[in-house]
PLY file of the C-alpha trace (Angstrom):
ply
format ascii 1.0
element vertex 424
property float x
property float y
property float z
element edge 423
property int vertex1
property int vertex2
end_header
0.00 0.00 0.00
2.82 2.46 0.95
4.68 1.60 -2.27
1.50 2.29 -4.27
1.03 5.73 -2.65
4.70 6.63 -3.31
4.26 5.62 -6.97
1.15 7.82 -7.28
2.93 10.82 -5.71
5.91 10.38 -8.03
3.55 10.15 -10.98
1.74 13.35 -9.96
5.02 15.27 -9.57
6.16 14.02 -12.95
2.85 15.08 -14.52
3.12 18.60 -13.09
6.67 18.93 -14.43
5.49 17.71 -17.84
2.61 20.17 -17.94
4.90 23.08 -16.95
7.35 22.06 -19.68
4.60 21.73 -22.24
3.00 25.05 -21.37
6.39 26.72 -21.78
6.34 25.73 -25.45
4.01 28.68 -26.08
7.03 31.09 -25.83
8.96 29.39 -28.63
9.11 31.32 -31.88
7.23 29.98 -34.86
9.16 27.80 -37.27
8.38 24.95 -39.67
4.86 23.59 -38.86
5.11 20.36 -36.85
3.38 17.07 -37.76
0.83 16.53 -35.01
-0.82 13.37 -36.42
0.76 11.03 -33.86
0.00 13.42 -30.98
-3.65 13.70 -32.06
-3.92 9.92 -32.14
-2.16 9.55 -28.78
-4.48 12.08 -27.10
-7.53 10.38 -28.66
-6.44 6.99 -27.32
-5.67 8.52 -23.92
-9.11 10.13 -23.71
-10.79 6.87 -24.71
-8.87 5.01 -21.99
-9.64 7.79 -19.52
-13.35 7.21 -20.10
-13.00 3.54 -19.15
-11.34 4.25 -15.78
-13.12 7.46 -14.77
-15.41 5.80 -12.22
-13.47 2.73 -11.16
-10.05 4.38 -10.69
-10.68 8.02 -9.82
-7.13 8.84 -8.64
-5.43 7.40 -11.72
-8.01 9.10 -13.96
-7.29 12.46 -12.34
-3.55 12.16 -13.01
-4.09 11.09 -16.63
-6.52 13.99 -17.21
-3.82 16.47 -16.11
-1.37 14.98 -18.63
-3.97 15.05 -21.40
-4.71 18.74 -20.73
-0.99 19.57 -20.94
-0.55 17.65 -24.17
-3.64 19.32 -25.65
-1.96 22.67 -24.97
0.92 21.56 -27.24
-1.54 20.23 -29.84
-3.40 23.56 -29.93
-0.18 25.67 -29.98
0.54 26.68 -33.57
4.10 27.61 -32.61
5.00 24.19 -31.12
8.10 22.62 -32.73
8.32 19.02 -33.90
10.50 18.31 -30.86
7.77 19.68 -28.60
5.10 17.62 -30.35
7.18 14.43 -30.26
7.84 15.00 -26.54
4.11 15.51 -25.89
3.27 12.37 -27.89
5.81 10.31 -25.97
4.54 11.78 -22.69
0.92 10.95 -23.54
1.71 7.37 -24.48
3.97 6.92 -21.47
1.38 8.31 -19.08
-1.27 5.99 -20.51
1.06 3.02 -20.02
1.87 4.07 -16.44
-1.83 4.58 -15.76
-2.59 1.14 -17.19
0.04 -0.35 -14.88
-1.53 1.37 -11.85
-5.06 0.38 -12.86
-4.01 -3.21 -13.53
-2.24 -3.40 -10.17
-5.46 -2.15 -8.53
-7.46 -4.77 -10.42
-5.06 -7.54 -9.39
-5.18 -6.37 -5.74
-8.99 -6.40 -5.90
-8.98 -9.89 -7.45
-6.66 -11.14 -4.70
-8.89 -9.60 -1.98
-11.92 -11.27 -3.53
-10.01 -14.55 -3.71
-9.05 -14.29 -0.03
-12.68 -13.71 0.87
-13.67 -16.84 -1.05
-10.81 -18.76 0.57
-12.18 -17.90 4.02
-15.57 -19.33 3.00
-14.15 -22.73 1.98
-11.21 -23.12 4.34
-12.95 -25.37 6.90
-15.18 -27.57 4.76
-13.08 -27.96 1.61
-9.41 -28.45 2.64
-8.06 -29.55 -0.77
-9.66 -26.76 -2.86
-8.70 -24.30 -0.09
-5.06 -25.38 -0.41
-5.15 -24.75 -4.17
-6.81 -21.37 -3.64
-4.16 -20.38 -1.12
-1.38 -21.29 -3.57
-3.09 -19.29 -6.35
-3.35 -16.22 -4.11
0.30 -16.58 -3.11
1.43 -16.60 -6.75
-0.64 -13.54 -7.64
0.62 -11.67 -4.57
4.14 -12.29 -5.83
3.27 -10.66 -9.18
1.59 -7.75 -7.39
4.43 -7.02 -4.97
7.18 -7.38 -7.58
7.99 -3.87 -8.84
9.48 -5.38 -12.02
6.24 -7.09 -13.04
5.23 -5.98 -16.50
1.72 -5.07 -17.62
1.45 -8.48 -19.30
2.47 -10.27 -16.09
-0.08 -8.34 -14.03
-2.81 -9.05 -16.59
-1.77 -12.71 -16.53
-2.25 -12.65 -12.74
-5.74 -11.18 -13.07
-6.71 -13.75 -15.70
-5.22 -16.53 -13.56
-7.18 -15.40 -10.50
-10.37 -15.37 -12.53
-9.96 -18.66 -14.41
-8.28 -20.69 -11.67
-10.78 -19.50 -9.07
-13.53 -20.70 -11.38
-11.81 -24.11 -11.62
-11.62 -24.30 -7.82
-15.25 -23.21 -7.49
-16.17 -25.96 -9.94
-14.33 -28.48 -7.76
-16.21 -27.22 -4.68
-19.50 -27.41 -6.60
-18.76 -31.06 -7.44
-18.24 -31.79 -3.75
-21.49 -29.99 -2.89
-23.45 -31.77 -5.61
-22.11 -35.15 -4.47
-23.20 -34.34 -0.91
-26.63 -33.20 -2.12
-27.04 -36.45 -4.08
-26.03 -38.53 -1.05
-28.56 -36.65 1.07
-31.19 -37.18 -1.62
-30.47 -40.91 -1.72
-30.83 -41.12 2.07
-34.22 -39.41 1.80
-35.22 -41.67 -1.10
-34.59 -44.70 1.09
-37.09 -43.39 3.65
-39.91 -42.97 1.11
-39.18 -45.83 -1.30
-41.84 -48.26 -0.04
-44.56 -46.01 1.35
-44.61 -43.29 -1.32
-43.97 -44.91 -4.74
-44.84 -41.91 -6.92
-42.74 -39.32 -5.02
-39.97 -41.95 -4.77
-40.01 -42.34 -8.56
-39.62 -38.57 -8.99
-36.83 -38.49 -6.42
-35.02 -41.31 -8.18
-35.23 -39.46 -11.52
-33.92 -36.26 -9.92
-30.95 -38.12 -8.42
-30.26 -39.75 -11.79
-30.14 -36.39 -13.58
-27.84 -34.87 -10.98
-25.54 -37.90 -11.08
-25.23 -37.33 -14.84
-24.08 -33.74 -14.21
-21.69 -34.93 -11.51
-20.10 -37.70 -13.54
-19.77 -35.63 -16.72
-16.24 -34.21 -16.70
-17.36 -31.43 -19.08
-20.00 -30.10 -16.68
-19.37 -26.40 -16.11
-19.68 -24.52 -12.84
-23.09 -23.23 -13.94
-24.31 -26.76 -14.70
-23.10 -28.11 -11.34
-24.68 -25.20 -9.46
-27.87 -25.81 -11.42
-27.74 -29.43 -10.22
-27.23 -28.36 -6.60
-30.12 -25.91 -6.81
-32.28 -28.53 -8.52
-31.55 -31.09 -5.80
-32.51 -28.56 -3.15
-35.65 -27.13 -4.76
-36.99 -30.31 -6.38
-36.39 -32.33 -3.20
-38.43 -29.71 -1.36
-41.22 -30.10 -3.93
-41.17 -33.87 -3.44
-41.12 -33.50 0.35
-44.12 -31.19 0.03
-45.92 -33.87 -2.00
-45.12 -36.46 0.68
-46.29 -34.06 3.38
-49.63 -33.69 1.57
-50.03 -37.46 1.56
-49.16 -37.65 5.26
-51.50 -34.80 6.15
-54.35 -36.43 4.20
-53.72 -39.70 6.07
-53.62 -37.87 9.42
-56.92 -36.14 8.60
-58.52 -39.47 7.63
-57.31 -40.99 10.89
-58.65 -37.98 12.76
-62.05 -38.32 11.09
-62.19 -41.99 12.08
-61.47 -41.06 15.68
-64.01 -38.23 15.52
-66.71 -40.74 14.55
-65.99 -42.75 17.72
-66.41 -39.75 20.08
-69.09 -37.77 18.23
-72.03 -38.76 20.45
-70.47 -39.50 23.81
-67.97 -36.62 24.04
-69.56 -33.56 22.37
-67.06 -31.00 23.68
-64.03 -32.99 22.57
-65.75 -33.88 19.29
-66.23 -30.17 18.57
-62.51 -29.53 19.13
-61.61 -32.48 16.93
-63.90 -31.26 14.18
-62.31 -27.78 14.27
-58.82 -29.32 14.15
-59.75 -31.40 11.11
-61.26 -28.35 9.42
-58.09 -26.31 9.88
-55.90 -29.11 8.56
-58.17 -29.63 5.57
-57.71 -25.95 4.75
-53.91 -26.43 4.71
-54.30 -29.58 2.61
-56.62 -28.06 0.01
-54.67 -24.81 -0.33
-52.34 -25.28 -3.30
-50.08 -22.51 -1.94
-49.43 -24.31 1.34
-45.68 -24.64 1.83
-43.82 -27.63 3.21
-43.57 -25.90 6.58
-47.32 -25.27 6.68
-48.14 -28.87 5.79
-45.68 -30.23 8.37
-47.24 -27.86 10.91
-50.62 -29.37 10.04
-49.30 -32.93 10.46
-47.74 -32.07 13.81
-50.92 -30.28 14.88
-53.06 -33.29 13.98
-50.77 -35.54 16.01
-50.33 -33.36 19.10
-53.81 -31.85 19.25
-55.44 -35.25 18.67
-53.37 -36.60 21.53
-54.50 -33.69 23.71
-58.15 -34.37 22.82
-57.70 -38.08 23.52
-56.19 -37.15 26.89
-59.29 -35.04 27.62
-61.48 -37.99 26.68
-59.40 -40.25 28.94
-59.95 -37.82 31.83
-63.69 -37.87 31.16
-63.57 -41.69 31.12
-61.57 -41.78 34.35
-64.03 -39.39 36.00
-66.89 -41.66 34.89
-65.08 -44.74 36.20
-64.49 -43.00 39.54
-68.15 -41.96 39.71
-69.23 -45.56 39.03
-66.86 -46.86 41.71
-68.13 -44.31 44.23
-71.74 -45.25 43.47
-70.95 -48.95 43.92
-69.04 -48.18 47.12
-72.08 -46.43 48.60
-74.19 -49.48 47.85
-71.91 -51.85 49.82
-70.90 -49.68 52.79
-72.35 -52.34 55.09
-70.54 -55.14 53.22
-67.09 -56.72 53.29
-64.63 -54.42 55.02
-61.70 -55.51 52.85
-63.68 -54.75 49.66
-64.63 -51.33 51.00
-61.00 -50.63 51.91
-59.73 -51.60 48.48
-62.38 -49.52 46.69
-61.70 -46.50 48.88
-57.98 -46.73 48.10
-58.60 -47.17 44.37
-60.96 -44.18 44.26
-58.56 -41.97 46.24
-55.61 -42.90 44.02
-57.65 -42.44 40.85
-58.80 -38.97 41.98
-55.16 -37.96 42.55
-54.25 -39.19 39.07
-57.20 -37.38 37.48
-56.04 -34.11 39.07
-52.41 -34.58 37.96
-52.01 -32.55 34.74
-48.60 -34.09 34.05
-50.00 -37.59 33.50
-50.09 -38.90 29.96
-52.94 -40.40 27.98
-51.65 -43.88 28.79
-51.50 -43.09 32.54
-55.16 -42.03 32.54
-56.28 -44.99 30.44
-54.40 -47.33 32.77
-56.01 -45.77 35.86
-59.45 -46.12 34.28
-58.79 -49.78 33.48
-57.71 -50.50 37.07
-60.76 -48.79 38.57
-63.13 -50.67 36.26
-61.33 -53.95 36.89
-61.53 -53.61 40.69
-65.24 -52.70 40.55
-65.91 -55.64 38.20
-64.08 -58.05 40.51
-66.00 -56.72 43.49
-69.35 -57.16 41.74
-68.68 -60.62 40.33
-66.86 -62.55 43.04
-65.60 -60.11 45.58
-62.01 -59.03 45.99
-59.73 -62.12 45.81
-57.85 -63.16 48.92
-54.49 -61.44 49.15
-55.54 -58.33 47.16
-55.12 -55.60 49.73
-55.66 -51.88 49.44
-51.91 -51.34 49.61
-51.31 -53.83 46.78
-53.89 -52.15 44.53
-52.44 -48.71 45.23
-48.98 -50.04 44.42
-50.25 -51.50 41.16
-51.84 -48.20 40.12
-48.59 -46.39 40.87
-46.58 -48.82 38.72
-44.56 -47.07 36.03
-43.77 -49.71 33.41
-43.95 -48.51 29.80
-43.32 -50.46 26.63
-41.43 -48.89 23.72
-44.74 -47.64 22.27
-45.37 -45.61 25.43
-48.14 -47.84 26.80
-48.29 -48.03 30.59
-48.81 -51.32 32.42
-48.64 -52.72 35.93
-46.14 -55.43 34.95
-44.45 -56.36 31.67
-46.80 -58.60 29.72
-44.08 -60.40 27.76
-40.38 -60.49 27.05
-38.86 -57.28 25.78
-37.52 -53.86 26.73
-39.49 -51.66 29.12
-38.98 -48.37 30.95
-39.52 -48.56 34.72
-39.30 -45.28 36.65
-37.09 -43.83 33.95
-34.75 -46.83 33.82
-34.52 -49.29 30.93
-35.47 -52.82 32.01
-34.98 -55.92 29.87
-37.42 -58.78 30.54
-36.08 -62.13 29.28
0 1
1 2
2 3
3 4
4 5
5 6
6 7
7 8
8 9
9 10
10 11
11 12
12 13
13 14
14 15
15 16
16 17
17 18
18 19
19 20
20 21
21 22
22 23
23 24
24 25
25 26
26 27
27 28
28 29
29 30
30 31
31 32
32 33
33 34
34 35
35 36
36 37
37 38
38 39
39 40
40 41
41 42
42 43
43 44
44 45
45 46
46 47
47 48
48 49
49 50
50 51
51 52
52 53
53 54
54 55
55 56
56 57
57 58
58 59
59 60
60 61
61 62
62 63
63 64
64 65
65 66
66 67
67 68
68 69
69 70
70 71
71 72
72 73
73 74
74 75
75 76
76 77
77 78
78 79
79 80
80 81
81 82
82 83
83 84
84 85
85 86
86 87
87 88
88 89
89 90
90 91
91 92
92 93
93 94
94 95
95 96
96 97
97 98
98 99
99 100
100 101
101 102
102 103
103 104
104 105
105 106
106 107
107 108
108 109
109 110
110 111
111 112
112 113
113 114
114 115
115 116
116 117
117 118
118 119
119 120
120 121
121 122
122 123
123 124
124 125
125 126
126 127
127 128
128 129
129 130
130 131
131 132
132 133
133 134
134 135
135 136
136 137
137 138
138 139
139 140
140 141
141 142
142 143
143 144
144 145
145 146
146 147
147 148
148 149
149 150
150 151
151 152
152 153
153 154
154 155
155 156
156 157
157 158
158 159
159 160
160 161
161 162
162 163
163 164
164 165
165 166
166 167
167 168
168 169
169 170
170 171
171 172
172 173
173 174
174 175
175 176
176 177
177 178
178 179
179 180
180 181
181 182
182 183
183 184
184 185
185 186
186 187
187 188
188 189
189 190
190 191
191 192
192 193
193 194
194 195
195 196
196 197
197 198
198 199
199 200
200 201
201 202
202 203
203 204
204 205
205 206
206 207
207 208
208 209
209 210
210 211
211 212
212 213
213 214
214 215
215 216
216 217
217 218
218 219
219 220
220 221
221 222
222 223
223 224
224 225
225 226
226 227
227 228
228 229
229 230
230 231
231 232
232 233
233 234
234 235
235 236
236 237
237 238
238 239
239 240
240 241
241 242
242 243
243 244
244 245
245 246
246 247
247 248
248 249
249 250
250 251
251 252
252 253
253 254
254 255
255 256
256 257
257 258
258 259
259 260
260 261
261 262
262 263
263 264
264 265
265 266
266 267
267 268
268 269
269 270
270 271
271 272
272 273
273 274
274 275
275 276
276 277
277 278
278 279
279 280
280 281
281 282
282 283
283 284
284 285
285 286
286 287
287 288
288 289
289 290
290 291
291 292
292 293
293 294
294 295
295 296
296 297
297 298
298 299
299 300
300 301
301 302
302 303
303 304
304 305
305 306
306 307
307 308
308 309
309 310
310 311
311 312
312 313
313 314
314 315
315 316
316 317
317 318
318 319
319 320
320 321
321 322
322 323
323 324
324 325
325 326
326 327
327 328
328 329
329 330
330 331
331 332
332 333
333 334
334 335
335 336
336 337
337 338
338 339
339 340
340 341
341 342
342 343
343 344
344 345
345 346
346 347
347 348
348 349
349 350
350 351
351 352
352 353
353 354
354 355
355 356
356 357
357 358
358 359
359 360
360 361
361 362
362 363
363 364
364 365
365 366
366 367
367 368
368 369
369 370
370 371
371 372
372 373
373 374
374 375
375 376
376 377
377 378
378 379
379 380
380 381
381 382
382 383
383 384
384 385
385 386
386 387
387 388
388 389
389 390
390 391
391 392
392 393
393 394
394 395
395 396
396 397
397 398
398 399
399 400
400 401
401 402
402 403
403 404
404 405
405 406
406 407
407 408
408 409
409 410
410 411
411 412
412 413
413 414
414 415
415 416
416 417
417 418
418 419
419 420
420 421
421 422
422 423
């Protein structure tokens, strides 16, 4: 940077000296008219070049404009000698060449800065291309910092930065496309059996992108097109799959709605509203993947919440039935009364516990109904105490589907109080 400023200052001083020398030509006595053809052409070329750098290289353009004005003074001076004209022509051409050197150095510095910025973006994830990019930048910095570098060498550096960076970007794009294809194949494996039509589209997409990847003539634009296609078309296919899943979730919700329509009007109303909202998402052609996935998640979670409400209603009904039966046998077997009282008390605690899951509530309802049924049919069996029933209701065995049970029903893996238990 310091070297570049010193060069500009030296150039400006030189220009001022040239202008002073050229303006002094006006005092020379008239002689044989000078041939100004070459000077006219040199000034014309200088002005044309000045127009190309006016905006992008303001400092260099300012210096060149000063030189052009001085040389125009010689061109317009009828008394200028051939020596004066030749000097002005040489000065114009020399200044243009020096300006081109400065502008080209600026362009090479800008290309290197841009290359370093790109290098930072690939350094971590693409070590091999990053190594090549670093070497390219090092070579071009050598050209830039070498004061003996010619205009051709500097232009070669700029062209090298441009073309070699494109080669490296193409290499990175191949890596990205390969990763996108691998990701697409992993997704294809998840939909292959259940979603044949979307899977067929996904397979065709992967096939096309593999063609781009394996074709050694594929340009950077083609590879980037493949990457974009994998991303956007996969999203389209995922959206299609999400529509299928949402339609299935709605159908499942409607089946469940039919089972609660008469007995649970409040919950049925909520279920109906949920289905209506999700049908709106499904039937709206503008619904995005996120919206459809939101609908699927809503159907799942809100249906579970409604089922939990229904389970609480069922548990409340079971408790009410147990209490009614208990009142009818108050004079009866003391052990039966004790067991029923314990069951009802425990069930009421569970009904009030908002943290309990659907399976907890369904389990509690089943226990209450079972104890009442046993009491009505044959009385409470010997050995079934209130403490034992309470312990059974508090049991926390869950199978891998999340179903709660008093004891594992068969061999397998269960969760007991948060700890994995294997029953052999």
